[in-house]
TIDOZA-290229 format. One record per atom (N, C-alpha, C, O, CB): x, y, z. Coordinates in pm, whole numbers, plus 50000, padded with zeros to 5 digits. Glycine has a CB too. Example, Ala and Ser with C-alpha at 12.3 -4.5 7.8 and 13.67 -1.06 7.14 Angstrom:
513194943150780
512304955050780
513204967050780
514244966850846
511314955350905
512854977550708
513674989450714
512905000350787
513415011450804
514084994050572
END
This chain:
555943439405542
556843440705658
557593454005650
558223457005549
557843428805664
557513462005757
558173475005759
559683473305763
560213464005823
557693483205879
560373482605696
561833482405697
562343487405832
561833497205886
562403490905581
563343480505885
563953484506011
564903496105986
565703495505893
564693472506077
564843506906067
565783518106047
567223513206056
567553505106143
565523529106152
568093518205967
569493513605968
570263519206086
569913529606141
570193517605840
571323512106125
572173516606235
572923529406197
573133538106281
573173505706274
573323530506070
574043542406023
573503546005886
573763539205786
575593539806017
572743556905882
572063561005759
573033563605645
572693561605529
571243573405784
574253568105678
575213571805573
575803559805500
576333561305390
576323579905632
575713547905559
576333536205497
575323525005479
575683513205476
577513531305581
574063528605468
572993518905445
572763517405295
573203525605214
571693523305516
572063506705259
571653504705120
570493514105090
569603516005173
571253489905093
570503520004971
569443529304930
568853524404798
569583521604702
569993543904916
567543523404793
566873519904667
566823532504581
566353542904625
565433514004692
567303531404458
567363543204371
567113539004226
567333527604187
568733550204384
566653548704148
566413546404007
567483553803926
567783565403954
564983551203966
568033547203829
569023553803743
568373565403669
567343563703603
569633543803643
568983577203680
568463588803606
569253591403479
568773598003387
568493601303695
570473586103475
571323588003357
572343576703351
572783571603454
572023601803359
572713573003230
573793563403207
574723570203105
574413570702986
573253549103156
575853575303154
576713583803072
577893576203014
578523568103081
577223595403155
578173579102887
579343573102824
580613578002891
580703589602933
579373576302673
581603569102901
582893572502960
583953571302851
584033561202782
583213563303082
584763581602838
585793581702735
586733569802751
587233567102860
586593594902739
586973562802640
587903551502642
587323538602695
588053528902715
589083555102721
586023538302720
585373526302776
584273521502683
583343528902652
584793529202918
584393509002639
583413503502545
582253496502613
581143496502560
584093493902452
582503490402729
581473481902789
580893487202919
579953481302973
582043468502813
581423498102969
580933503403095
580533518003079
580953524802986
581983501903205
579713522603173
579233536303169
579193541703312
579363534103408
577823537203103
578983554703325
578913561003456
577483564603491
576753570003409
579803573303462
577093561603614
575743564603660
575813573503784
576253568903889
574963551703691
575383586203773
575363594903892
574243590703987
573083589603947
575193609703851
574613588404114
573653583604213
573983589604350
575083587504402
573653568104220
573043597004408
573193602204544
574463610604561
575043610804669
573193590804643
574883617404454
576083625404462
577353617604437
578453623304437
576173631904593
577233604504414
578373595804385
578283591504238
577363595604167
578383583304481
579233583404195
579153577604062
579433562704071
580443558404127
580153584503965
578533554904016
578723540404006
579073536903863
578573543003769
577443532704052
579953527103847
580273521903714
579313510403685
579253500703760
581763517203706
578553511603576
577553501603542
577793496803399
578553503003324
576113507303557
577163485803363
577263480803226
576473489603130
575503496103169
576763466503218
576903489803006
576223498202907
574823493302875
574033500302811
577043498802780
574503481202922
573153476102900
572153482002999
570943480402983
573143461002910
572653488803103
571743495403197
571063507303129
571653513803042
572493499903325
569833510003171
569073520803110
568543530403216
568263526303328
567923515103028
568403543303181
567743552503274
566353547003310
565613542503223
567633566903212
566043547703437
564773542203483
564933528903555
564043524803629
563843540603368
566073522003532
566303509303601
566353511603752
566943521303800
567623502603551
565713502403825
565663503503970
566663493804032
566793482403988
564243500704022
567353498304136
568323489704202
568673495004339
567963503504393
569583488204117
569773489904396
570223494404528
571633500104517
572463495304440
570183482704631
571883510404595
573153517504592
573883515504725
573293517004832
572943532604563
575163512204716
576053511704831
577163521904806
577833521404703
576633497204855
577353531204899
578333541904876
579703537604929
579823527705000
577873555004943
580713545404892
582093542304933
582213541205084
581623548905159
583043553104881
583003531405126
583293527905265
582123521105335
582083520305458
583683540305342
581163516105254
580213506305307
580883492705303
581783490305223
578863506305225
580433483805390
580923470005390
579733460805369
578783461005447
581693466605523
579783452905265
578703443605237
578803431605330
579903427805371
578723439005089
577673425805364
577703414005451
578313402305374
578273401805252
576283410505502
578873392905449
579463381105387
578413373605305
578703368905195
580073371805494
577203372405359
576143365005290
575773371805158
575613365105056
574893363905380
575643385105160
575293392305038
576373390804933
576073388104816
575053407205069
577633392704973
578743391804878
578873377704821
579093376004701
580053395904945
578743367804907
578893354004861
577753350004767
577993344204662
578943344404979
576523353204806
575353349404726
575393355704588
574983349604490
574073353404798
575893368004581
575923375304454
577263374304382
577523381704286
575573389804477
578133365104429
579413362204362
580253374704340
580783377004231
579143355404229
580373382704446
581093395304435
582553394404477
583293404004455
580403405604517
582973383504535
584363382104581
585323381004462
585033374504362
584503369904674
586463387404478
587523386004377
588093371804376
588493366704272
588643396204404
588123365604495
588593351804506
587403342504483
586543341404570
589263349104645
587333335804368
586123328304331
585723317404430
584543314104440
586313322104197
586693311804504
586343301104598
585483306104713
584903298104786
587613294704653
585403319404731
584563325104836
583133327504790
582263331104870
585173338004886
582883325704661
581563328304605
580673315904606
581163304604611
581693333504464
579383318104600
578433306904594
578673298604468
578543286404469
576983312004596
579033305504360
579383298704235
580873301004210
581253311804166
578513304004114
581723291104237
583173292704221
583613295704079
584753299504056
583873280404268
582693294103984
583033297403845
582923312403819
583373317203715
582133289703749
582333319603912
582153334003898
583223341503976
583623337104084
580743338303945
583673352703923
584693360903989
584223375303994
583863381103892
586043359803916
584223381104114
583813394904131
584993404204145
586043401904087
582913396204250
584813414904223
585853425104233
586053430204376
586773439904397
585513436804142
585423423704474
585593428004612
586663419604682
586773407604660
584263427104687
587443426304766
588423419204846
587723412004961
586503413204978
589503428804900
588493404605039
587903396805149
587123405305249
586173400505311
589003389305222
587533417905264
586823426405362
585493431805309
584743438105383
587713438005403
585193429405181
583893432405120
583573447405125
582423451505140
582793424505191
584603455405111
584473469805124
584263476304988
584933472904891
585693475705192
583333485704982
583133493804862
584123505404868
584073513504960
581643499004850
585023506104770
586113515804773
585883526904670
585233524904568
587453508904748
586433538604699
586443549704603
587723548604521
588813550204574
586333563604675
587583545804394
588753543304310
588613550504176
587573556404146
588933528104287
589663550004097
589633554403958
589673542003870
590523533203890
590823564103926
588783541203775
588733530003681
588883535603541
587983542103488
587413521803696
590043532903480
590363538503349
590223553703348
589763559703251
589463532403241
590623559803459
590593574303469
589263580103514
589133592303525
590943580003340
588283571603541
586963576403579
586673572203723
586993561003764
585863571003483
586063581003798
585823578003938
584693568003957
583693568103885
585513590704014
584893559504055
583863549904096
583843550104248
584773545404313
584153535404040
582763555704304
582673556604450
581333551704503
580883555704610
582913570904496
580693543104425
579443536804469
579263523904390
579853522104283
578213546404450
578453515104445
578143502404378
576633501704356
575853503804449
578633490104463
576223498804232
574803497504198
574513483004165
575173477004080
574423506804078
573523477404235
573143463404216
571653462504187
570873470804235
573523455004340
571233452504108
569793450904081
569063446504207
569653440404297
569563440803968
567773449504213
566973445204329
567003430204347
566883425204459
565533449904314
567153422804237
567163408104244
568303403004333
568253391604380
567293402104103
569313411304357
570413407104444
569943404604586
570653398404665
571513417704444
568743409504620
568193408004755
567193396504766
566663393904874
567533420804798
566933389604656
565883379504654
566133368304755
565183362504808
565743373604515
567403365104781
567723354004872
567223356305014
567083346805090
569223351804875
566953368905049
566503371905185
565073367505211
564643366505326
566613386705211
564323364805102
562913361205118
561993373205129
560783371705141
562743352505239
562573385305127
561763397505133
561113399804996
561723396904893
562633409805175
559903404904995
559193407704869
559783420404809
559373431404844
557643409104893
560753418804718
561463430304664
560563439204579
560903450704552
562653425704582
559413434104537
558463442304460
557913453704544
557393463504490
557313433604407
558033452504676
557533463004765
558543474204787
558213484604845
557143457004899
559783472204742
560803482504760
560593493904661
560243491704545
562203476504743
560803506104709
560573518004626
561733527604641
562453527204741
559253524904665
561933536404541
563013546204550
562953554004682
561893558604724
562953555804432
564123555404745
564193562404872
564193553404993
564523557905103
563073571804882
563833540604976
563893531305088
565353529505132
566253528505049
563253517505050
565553529105263
566903528105319
566903517005424
565993516105506
567353541705382
567923508405421
567983497205514
569393491605521
570193493905430
566993486105474
569693484405627
570953476905634
570713462105663
571653454205670
571853482905742
569433458505679
569073444405688
567673442505631
566853451705632
569153439305834
567423430605581
566113427205526
565713413505578
566453403805564
566133427505371
564543412805636
564003399905678
564993392105767
565083379805759
563653391505555
565723399605852
566663393205943
568023390405884
568883385005953
566103380605992
568243393905758
569533391805691
570293405105686
569783414905631
569323386005547
571503405405743
572313417505731
572703419505585
573063410005516
573583416605821
572623432005540
572983435405402
574303443005398
575163439905316
571873443805336
574453452805486
575663461005483
575823468405615
574923468305699
575633471005365
576963474705631
577263483005747
578383492405709
578923491605599
577653474205872
578743501505800
579913510005779
581163501505793
581273493505886
579943522005879
582113503205700
583373495905712
584203502005823
584393514105830
584153496205578
584693493505911
585593497706017
586813488706015
586703476506028
584893497306155
587963494705999
589193487005993
589473480806129
589323487506232
590373495905948
589883468106133
590233461906261
591283470206334
592253474606273
590753447606241
591073472306462
591943481006540
593083473106601
592883462506660
591163488206648
594293478606586
595463472206646
595333472506798
595013482906855
596783479206600
595573461306862
595603461207008
594353456207073
594323454507195
595873474507056
593303453806995
592113448207057
590893456407031
590893465206945
592323446807204
589823453607106
588543459907087
587963463807221
587923455707314
587583450607010
587533476207231
587033481107359
585743474507402
585343475607517
586823495907353
585093467507309
583803461707343
583923447907406
582913441907445
582943461007220
585133442707416
585293429507476
585133430207626
585423440607685
586653423507441
584673419307691
584533419507836
585833422607907
585843429208011
584003406207883
586953417807850
588243420107915
588543435107919
589053440308018
589363412607842
588203442007808
588473456307804
587603463807903
588073472807972
588253461707662
586333460007910
585443466808003
585873464708147
585703473608231
584013462007983
586423453208176
586763449808314
587863458608370
588013459608492
587163435308324
588663465008282
589783473008330
589343486808376
590133494008438
590823474208223
588113490708347
587613503608392
587193502508537
586193496008567
586443508408304
587943508708628
587743506808771
586563514808824
585803510008909
588993510708845
586403526908775
585423535808833
584873544808724
585623552408663
586043544208948
583583544208700
582943552308595
582293564408662
581363562908741
581883543908515
582773576208629
582273588308696
581113594608623
580243600708687
583373598408708
581063593308490
580123601308412
579113592308340
579503583208266
580873610008312
577853594908362
576793588308286
576823593908144
576923606008125
575393590308354
576723585108046
576833589407906
575793599907868
576013607707776
576703577407814
574653600107937
573613609807899
574033624107933
573463633607879
572293606407971
575033625708022
575503639108056
576663643707968
577023655507969
575923639508201
577253634607891
578263638107790
577893630307663
578633621507620
579743634707839
576743633607603
576223625607492
577123626007369
577773636107341
574853630307455
577163614907297
577903614407171
577253624007071
576043626307075
577943600107114
578063629306983
577523637406874
576793628206777
577253617206746
578653645306802
575653632806729
574903624906631
575703623606501
576503632406468
573513631306603
575483612706428
576133611106298
575553621406201
574343621806180
575943596706243
576413629506143
575953639406045
575513632105919
576273624205862
577073649906014
574293634905876
573693627405766
574213632405630
574463644305612
572173628605771
574353623005536
574763626205399
573733635505333
572533633605349
574933613205315
574233645505260
573333655305198
572443649005091
571223650505095
574133666605136
573053641904998
572283636404887
571293625904936
571653616705010
573213630404782
570083627304896
569023618104937
568353622405066
567323616805105
569583604304953
568933632505134
568353637205260
568133652305261
567833658205365
569253633305376
568283658705144
568143673205138
566743677805179
566553689205219
568443678004998
565753668605168
564383672005207
564263674805358
563263680505402
563423660605168
565273670905436
565233673305580
565373688205614
565083692305727
566333665405650
565823696205518
565913710705535
564963717305437
565043714905317
567373715805515
564073725505488
563113732505402
563833741105299
564863747305328
562163741305488
563293741505178
563933749005069
564093763805103
565043770105058
563123747504941
563173769305182
563223783505214
564083786505337
564323798105370
561823788805237
564553775905406
565313777805530
566643784705502
567243782805397
565553764405599
567083792805597
568393799205589
569433789205638
569243783105743
568443812405672
570523787505564
571553777905603
572923784505597
573143793905521
571523765305512
573843779405680
575253783305671
576003771605609
575743760005640
575853787205811
576943774805523
577783764805458
579163765905523
579843776105509
577863766905300
579573755405593
580843755805666
581843746005606
581473735605551
580613752605814
583113749605619
584213741005575
584243728405662
584263729405785
585573748505581
584263716805600
584353704305675
585833701105695
586553697905600
583613692505600
586273702105819
587673699805852
587923684905876
587053677905929
588093708005975
589103680205838
589433665905848
590413663905962
591623665705946
590023660605714
589873660106077
590703657706193
590103646606277
589773635906225
590873670506276
589963649106406
589303639506494
588333647006584
588623658106628
590333631506578
587183641006610
586153647506691
586513647106838
587093637406887
584793640906668
586153657706908
586343658407053
585093664507114
584483673407055
587623666707091
584713659707231
583623665907309
584163668807448
584873660707507
582353656607315
583803680307499
584293685007628
583113690807703
582443699807652
585453695607612
582843685707822
581693690607896
582003693508041
582763686208105
580583680607888
581413704108093
581423706808237
580133700708289
579083707208287
581553722408271
580213688508335
579003680608354
578983673508488
579943673908564
578863670708243
577863666808515
577673659708641
578543647208644
578503638908552
576183656108661
579323645908751
580223634408765
580133629108908
579923636709003
581693638308730
580293616208922
580313610109055
581593613809128
582663614709069
580183594809044
581463615909259
582643617409344
583063603709393
582233595909439
582363626909463
584343600809382
584833588309439
585033590709589
585893598609627
586173583609369
584253584009674
584313587009817
585683583609876
586263573209846
583223579409892
586163592509961
587413590010033
587103581810159
585933579610191
588133603610070
588133577410229
587883569810351
587233578710458
586463573910541
589193563810405
587553591810453
586913601010548
585413602110518
584593602410610
587583614910542
585083602810390
583663603310352
582923591010404
581823592110458
583513604310200
583543579510387
582893567110429
582693566710580
581653562310629
583733555010384
583703571310654
583583571710799
582493581410843
581693578410932
584913575510863
582473593310779
581483603410815
580073598510789
579163600810869
581743616310738
579883591810676
578563587010641
578123575610730
576953574610767
578523582610497
579063566810765
578693554810840
578513557310988
577543552611048
579743544110820
579433564811047
579413566211193
578823579511239
578193580111345
580813564811246
579023590211163
578523603211204
577213607011136
576583617111169
579553613811177
576803598511039
575563600810965
575553614510896
574503620910882
574373599711059
576733618910854
576863631610784
576643629410634
577303620910575
578263638110811
575723636810573
575513635310428
576783638810351
577433648910378
574343644210381
577113630510258
578293632610175
577853634610031
577073626709977
579293620610188
578363645109968
578003647809829
578453636409738
579623632409739
578623661209782
577513631209660
577833620209569
578263625209432
578963618209359
576643610909555
577823637309397
578073642309262
578653656409269
578373664009361
576793642209179
579463659609170
580003673009151
579933676409002
579693667608919
581463674009205
580153689008968
580363692808828
581863692608802
582653697708881
579733707008796
582233686508689
583643685808656
583783685608504
582843681908432
584303673208719
584943689608455
585193689508311
585693675608270
586653670308325
586233700408272
584993670008172
585303656408124
585413657007972
584753665207908
584203646108168
586253648407915
586543648607772
586133635307708
585953625207776
588043651507747
585983635707576
585663623407506
586023624307360
586063635107302
584203620107521
586303612607299
586403611707153
584973610507102
584023612607178
587313599507106
584813607206976
583453606106923
582663595206995
581463596807018
583493603106773
583333584207033
582593572607085
582843569607232
582013563207296
582953560607005
583963574107288
584333569807423
584683581707511
585373590907468
585503560107417
584183581307635
584533591407733
585963588907780
586313577807819
583543591307853
586793599307776
588203598307814
588383605707946
588633617707948
589153604207702
588273598408054
588293604708186
589543600508262
589593589308312
587023601208266
590553609208271
591803605408338
591623602408487
592503596508549
592823616308321
590483606608544
590233604008686
589513590608707
589153587108820
589403615408747
589303583008598
588573570408610
589383558608563
588813548508523
587293571208531
590713559608566
591623548508537
591333541608404
590673531208399
591553538308648
591833547708297
591703541508166
593093540308104
593973548608128
590763549808074
593273529808026
594503528107948
594143530007802
593033526907761
595173514107973
595083535007724
594823537707583
595883530907498
597003528407542
594803552907555
595503527807374
596393520807283
597343530207211
598053525907120
595593512907182
597373543207248
598203552707178
599233558507273
599133556907394
597353563807116
600243565407216
601283571207298
600733581207397
601283583007506
602323577707212
599643587807360
598993597007452
597513597607418
597093593507310
599643611307445
596743602707511
595323604707492
595153619007441
595113628307521
594503602107626
595043620707310
595023634207252
593783642007295
593823654207303
595073633407100
592693635007324
591453641807361
591593648207499
591153659607520
590273632007359
592173641107592
592403646807724
593493657607718
593353668107780
592803635807825
594563654807643
595673664307633
595193677907586
595523688207647
596753658907538
594393678107478
593933690907426
592663695707496
592413707707505
593693689907276
591863686307546
590643690207617
590923698107743
590133706707781
589833678107651
592053695207808
592403702107933
592563717107914
592483724708010
593673696307989
592773721307791
592923735607764
591623743207793
591633755407809
593353737807618
590523735907800
589233742307826
588803740807971
587693745008007
588173736507734
589643735008055
589323733908197
589043747708256
589793757208232
590473727008275
587953748808332
587603761408395
586983771608303
586663782708345
588803767108456
586813768008175
586303777408076
584813775208046
584063784808027
587113776307947
584403762708042
583043759408001
582093760508121
582383755008227
582983745107941
580973767508106
580003768408216
579383754808246
579373745808162
578893778608182
578863753308368
578213740808406
577053737308313
576303746008269
577713741608551
576953724408284
575863718508203
576013720808053
575093717907977
574543724208247
577163726108009
577393728007866
578393717607814
579343713907883
577893742407837
578153713107690
579053703907622
579453710107489
578613714707412
578383689907601
580753710307463
581313715607339
581723704007248
582383694607293
582533725007368
581323704707122
581713694707022
582583701906919
582193712206865
580453687906954
583753696406893
584703703306806
585533693506726
585523681406751
585603712506889
586263698906630
587213691206549
588613695306588
588943707206590
586963693306397
589453685406618
590873687806642
591623685206513
591493674406454
591423678806757
592403694906467
593203693006346
594663696006376
594973704006464
592683702106231
595543689506305
596973691706322
597693679106361
597753669506284
597213702306426
598273678906484
599193668406522
598913663306663
598303670306744
600623673406513
599343651206690
599353646106826
600503652806900
601383658606837
599473630506829
600523652107034
601633658207108
602993652307071
604023659007086
601403656607256
603013639707023
604283633306984
604733637506845
605843634206804
604153618206989
603883644806772
604283649606639
603793641206524
604253643106412
605743650406632
602873631906548
602263624206438
601023631706389
600313637806469
601883609706485
600753631306258
599573638306208
598283631906260
598173619606266
599563638406055
597333640106298
596023634806337
595363628206216
594733617706229
595123646006395
595503634406100
595043628305975
596123630705870
596503642105843
593663634305929
596603619905811
597693620805715
597333630305600
596283629105538
598023606905660
598253639705575
598073649205465
597273661405502
597353671605433
597413642405353
596493660705609
595603671705646
596033677605781
595373675605883
594133666905652
597143684905779
597643691105902
597453706205902
597753712806002
599113687805921
596953712005792
596473725805787
597483736205836
597093746105898
595233726805869
598753734105809
599793743705848
599893745905999
600463755806044
599523757005780
599343736906077
599483737606222
600903733106257
601373723106203
598413728606295
601613740206346
602973736006383
602993721706438
602103717706512
603553745706488
604013714206401
604103700306443
604103699206596
604783706806665
605373693706385
603323689706646
603203687806790
602083695906852
601863695306972
604493691306856
601373703706768
600273711806817
598983707906744
599013700906644
600573727006798
597853712606796
596563710406732
595673722506755
595783729206858
595883697506785
594803725306661
593823736106675
592453730006692
592153719406637
593853745706553
591613736806769
590283731806799
589243741206739
589273753306763
590083730506952
588303735706661
587253743406597
585883737806637
585583726106611
587423743306441
585083746006700
583783741606753
582743741306642
582653750606562
583323751006868
581943730606637
580843730006542
579483728006609
578443728506543
581093718806443
579493725706740
578223723906810
578423727106958
579463723707016
577663709506791
577423733507019
577403735507164
576013731707212
575003736207157
577753750407203
575963723307315
574673718707368
574603721107518
575613720407589
574463703707336
573403723907565
573143724707709
572463711807749
571443708007690
572253737307746
573013704907850
572453692207898
572063694108043
572923695908130
573483680407880
570763693708071
570313696308208
570433683708295
570763673108244
568863701308208
570173684708427
570353673108516
569473661108484
569703650208535
570093677208656
568453663108399
567653651708355
568173645708225
567623635908174
566203656008337
569243651508172
569823646408048
569143651607923
569383646307814
569773631508048
568293661907935
567613667707819
568563677307749
569183685807812
566303675107863
568673675907617
569643683307537
568973694607462
567943692707397
570363673907439
569563706607470
569123717907390
570343723807321
571313727807387
568403728707477
570303724407188
571433729807112
571343745007101
570253750607094
571483723606973
572483751507099
572523765707064
572323767106914
572903759506836
573853772207109
571513776706873
571393779906732
572723785606683
573553789706764
570233790006707
572923785906552
574233789506499
574713803106548
575863804406590
574193789406348
573863813306543
574273826506587
574643826706734
575603833306774
573173836506561
573873819306816
574183818306958
575523811306980
576323815407064
573063810807032
575763800606902
577013793106913
578203802106885
579193802006958
577013781006817
578113810006778
579223818806740
579483829006851
580633831406888
578923826006607
578413835206904
578573845207009
579123838907137
580003844607201
577233852107037
578613827207173
579043820007293
580533816807285
581273819107381
578223807107312
580963811607170
582373808007152
583273820407153
584383820107206
582563800307020
582793831207094
583583843607091
583833848707232
584923853607262
582873854407008
582843847507319
583003852007457
584053843807531
584723848807621
581673851407530
584183831007493
585143822207560
586483821407486
587403814607531
584563808207572
586593828407374
587843828307298
588053815507218
589193811707191
589003830307391
586963808807180
587063796307104
586783798806956
585963807206921
586073785807160
587463791506870
587223792306727
586033783606690
585793773306752
588483788106647
585283787906588
584213779606532
584613775306391
585463781606328
582853787406531
584003764606343
584323760106208
584043771506110
583033778406125
583503747306170
584893773506011
584763785005923
583483784705838
583143774405779
585963785905832
582793795905834
581613797505748
582083802705613
582723813205604
580563807305813
581773795205508
582143799305372
581133809105314
581493818605245
582273787005281
579843806505344
578793815505298
577503812205371
577423802205443
578593814505144
576503820505352
575163818305406
574173821205296
574363830505218
574893827205532
573103813205289
572143814705179
570843807605212
570743800605313
572733809105048
569853809505127
568643801405136
568983787405085
569733785904989
567463807805055
568423777305149
568773763605111
568503761004963
569263753804899
567993753705196
567443766704908
567103764104768
568183768904672
568213764604556
565773770704734
569063777804718
570143782904632
571403774404639
572343776604564
570473797204669
571413764604730
572623756604750
572693745104650
571723737704633
572683751204893
573833743704583
574103732504494
575433726404539
576473732704523
574153737004342
575413714104594
576663708304646
577753707204541
578933707804574
576403694704703
577373705604414
578383704304309
579273716604300
580403715704251
577713701804175
578773728204346
579553740604340
580653741004445
581523749704440
578633752404358
580623731604543
581483732804660
582453721204678
583163720604778
580643734104781
582493712004584
583303700104603
584533700104512
584573706904410
582483687604577
585553692204552
586823691104479
587513704604467
588023708304362
586583685204338
587503712004579
588073725404579
589003727204698
588963719704796
586963736004580
589843737504688
590683741904799
590203756004833
590573765604766
592253741504763
589373757104936
588643769504960
589563781404986
589373792104928
587703767805076
590543779805073
591423790905105
592163795804981
592273807804956
592433786905214
592663786304902
593423789804782
592543797004679
593053804104592
594033777304720
591233795004689
590313801204592
589723814304642
588763819504584
589193791604559
590303819504750
589893832904793
589003833504915
588603844304957
589213839404684
588693821904975
587903822005099
588873823505216
589323813605275
587033808805112
589183836005248
590193838805349
589843833805488
590733832105571
590453853305355
588553831505513
588133826705644
588353811605658
588293806405769
586673830005667
588593804605547
588803790105551
590173786905609
591093795005600
588653783905410
590313775105667
591603770505716
592383765105596
591883756105527
591443759505828
593593770305568
594323765905449
594833751605462
595233747205570
595483775105421
594803744605351
595373731105346
596883732005338
597433742005292
594813723205226
597543721505381
599003720705369
599343708805281
598483700505250
599683719605508
600593708005242
601033696205167
600673696705020
600593707404960
600453684005228
600453685104963
600273683404820
599103691604766
598023692004826
600063668804788
599333697904651
598273705504585
597213696204525
596163700804481
598873714304475
597493683204525
596493673604476
595373671504576
594283667004541
597153660204443
595643674904704
594623673304806
593583684404794
593893695604755
595253673304947
592353681004827
591273690904826
590613690804963
590823681605042
590233687904713
589803701104991
589063701205115
588083689605119
587553685305016
588323714605133
587853684605241
586973672905257
585583675605201
584953666505148
586863669005405
585103687605213
583763691005164
583153701605253
583863709505315
582863678505159
581823701705258
581123712005335
580033705605420
579583694405394
580523722705242
579603713005522
578423709705600
577383720605577
577723732405570
578753708205751
576143716505565
575023725605544
574203725205672
573703714605710
574153721605418
574053736605738
573423736805870
572353747605878
572573758905834
574473739105979
571193744005933
570153754005956
570603763406067
571323759406158
568793747205993
570173775906059
570633785906155
569683787306273
570053793306374
570803799406087
568473782006262
567473783706367
567043770206424
567313759706365
566263791306314
566363770606539
565753758606596
566523753106714
567733754906726
565643748106491
565783746106803
566393739906921
567263728006882
568213724606953
565323735507019
566943721606771
567703710006724
568063712206577
567373707306488
566883696606743
569153719606551
569533722806413
569773710106331
570213699806383
570793731506412
569483711106204
569753700106110
571063703006038
571263713905985
568593698406008
571953693106035
573243694505967
573423682905870
573293671305909
574413695106069
573713685905745
573973675905643
575373678105587
575873689405587
572903676505529
576013667405540
577383668705490
577473664105344
576783654905301
578353660405577
578343670905270
578633667105132
580143665705119
580893675305138
578073677705031
580593653505086
582033650805076
582493651304931
581773647404839
582363637105138
583703656104914
584323657004783
584683643204728
585223635004802
585573665704789
584383640404601
584793627604540
586303625404544
586753614204566
584303627004397
587093635904521
588553634404527
588983631104669
589883623004689
589273647304477
588343637304768
588663634104907
588313619604937
589053612905009
587913643505003
587203614604885
586823600704910
587903591104863
588153580904927
585503597504840
588553594304749
589643585804700
590833586304796
591473576104821
590083590204559
591113598204850
592183599504952
591843591005074
592703584105127
592383614304993
590583591605119
590143584205236
590283569205214
590703561905304
588703587805271
589933564705095
590063550605062
591523546205066
591843535605120
589453547704924
592413554205008
593843550705009
594383550105151
595203541605183
594643560704926
593913559405237
594373559405376
593923546705447
594683541005526
593853571805450
592703542105419
592213529805480
592913517505423
593043507305490
590713528605460
593363518705297
594103507605235
595443505305303
595963494105306
594313510305086
596013516105359
597333515305422
597183509805563
596773517005654
598023529305424
597503497305581
597313490705710
598233496305818
597993494305937
597533475805697
599303503205777
600233508805876
599743522005932
600223526506036
601623510605814
598803528405863
598343541405909
597383539806026
596733529506042
597663549005795
597313550306109
596403550706224
595393561706200
595763573206175
597173552806358
594123558306208
593053568106193
592493571006332
591703563206386
591923562906096
592923582406391
592483585606527
590983587606534
590373584606636
593193597906577
590373592706426
588933594806429
588183581706437
587233580306515
588483602506307
588603571806357
587913558806355
588283550406476
587443543106528
588243551306228
589533551306520
590013542306623
590103548906761
590433542506861
591373537006584
589793561806765
589953569206890
588993565207000
589183569007115
589803583606864
587953557606965
587043553007067
587523540807139
586843536007229
585733550307009
588683535707103
589153523207161
590033526007283
591053532707273
589923514907057
589623520907394
590423522007515
590343508707588
589293502207590
589933533807607
591443504807645
591443491907715
591403494207865
591393484607942
592683483407676
END
């Protein structure tokens, strides 16, 4: 039976073989196993060559998987109440420190999947999945959103008039994790290494939108048989997941719609049929940080916009991306900033380990956006992007120290993550 492609490649289960089991200082019974750029804490009885499945930080295991494998910290939730695991009720894989050593992945034996009825002997290194034989295994962890869920019928019913077809303001694709996917970029390909900024995604397009007919339009069409234009080009904004159109009657769960507020700055600037994808960093208009700790010396109440992708979307909805050099030139003509390039090289010369757990600006990369706040914070990581082609390939490598920061932010139930929750509108 063929494996079904996962909904989100970055948070799917990956079959992997242990390449090393490293001793950890001060630990007698556990060891560290480097896997896919992460580190899992395993028992010292594990050996290089052992085959298993890897779940990376901020994956959420299914209830069935966690219960069957007795992974819950609360034993009454496990199949065997005599067994006690280490996962909380939300079944989330967290990036933590254990006796001073990082743990940002979970490694489980293949036998943990036997309950699904799938022939686990057929699984091989590199296989990726989020369900097996109709059984959900894992997904991306998403914190419950305060105020409701945009996917409920009640939420959808409040949208009075939809002007923009999603194909004309397409969502940005999920940037794939570098480790385990480096083969997607040819070793000889030229790549740019860009600073990965930690903010919230925004898309802004001068695109095809429906005209809401006026009463005069209706009269002209009905009685005078005068053709009335149904569509116009207009500038429309969106978060990563939801179109934020102030002309289409939407309510939001936040004090303001930051995507529309800052997106309006590009009104009249973007040519027809182009969509800009960018990162907003800094603050909401009310003065709250877009991402806690990562305000990048932006004045409070302001935000900076950095473009990482520009696409042309024709009237049939066909997408063509600008190559990196074209994107930089296009943005320069419009006075827009692009995400900072740290360096350019042949892909075969790139080693992600050289670029993680660092503060780029402080280390002499003057083109990088400087971090603000605690010196314990590091840059989120880097993106590796091909410079040529109609559909550039972009992979991301996140810093292990940043992953721990991200986990702590998700642990804080009082915090608001605009990037994760910004798609919610009622």
